[in-house]
N, C-alpha and C positions, 0 to 999 in steps of 0.2 A: 503493499499500499504506499509506503513512503517513497517508492520510486515514481509513482504516479503524480505525487504533489508538485514537484518541480516541472513536470510536462504540463500539468494543469494550469499552474501559475504562467507558464510561457504562453499558452494558448490564450488565457485571459489577457495578458499584457499586450499581445499582438492584436487581439480584437479591440481592446481599448485604443491602441495605437491607430488602427484604421479609423475609428470614430473621431479621434482627435485630429488626425491629419485632414479628413474630410471637413471638419469643422472649421479649420483654419485656412481651407482652401487649397491645400496640397493634395490634389487628386492624384498626381503621380506617386507620391509617398504612399497614399491610401491604397493604390493598386498594388505597389510593390509589396506591402505588408499583406495584402488580401491574397496574393498568389504565393506568399511564403508558407501557407498552410499546405502541409503535404497531402492531405486528402480532404474531400468534402466532409467527411465524419469529423475530422479534427477542427475544420473551421466552424462546423455546426456546434460542436462541444464548446469551443472557445467562446463563441457568442452567447450560447445558452448560459454557460457559468457566469459571464459577465453580466447578462441580464438578471440572473438570479442574485448576484452580489448586489447590483445597483437597486434592485427592488427592495431587497432587504435593508439596505442603507436608507432608502427613503422612508420605508415603514418605521424604522428606529427613529428617524429624525422627526417625523410628523405624528408618531403615536397612533397610526392607523394600522388595521390588520392587512395582511397581504390580499385576502379576498376583497376587501373594500377598495384598495388601490387598484387592483386588477379590473374591478367594476368600473371605476371611474375611468381607467385608461381605455377600457373597451369602448365606453360611451364617447370618449374624446376621439378616438380613432375613427368611430363610426360617423361622427359629425364634421370630421375634417375633410375638406374637398381634396380631390386628387390634384397633384400639379399638372400643369399643361403638358402634353406630350413633347419630348426633347427636340 
């Protein structure tokens, strides 16, 4: 089990790096990080773990349950218009 922790941490850090690079407008850097995942499964796991961690942090900060937060996010996503096609 201890061998998987550094791997998981690396996946989460790369997933966070993709989001941070996109946020600052570094699309090439985001793409480089995105293709650095060895497999689709590794990429999915990295973003899943990042989302789980982020949602947990938000819940801890605002004192809301995960179910309540997910319900709010679901409503927000459902009412957010799609961006125009590229």
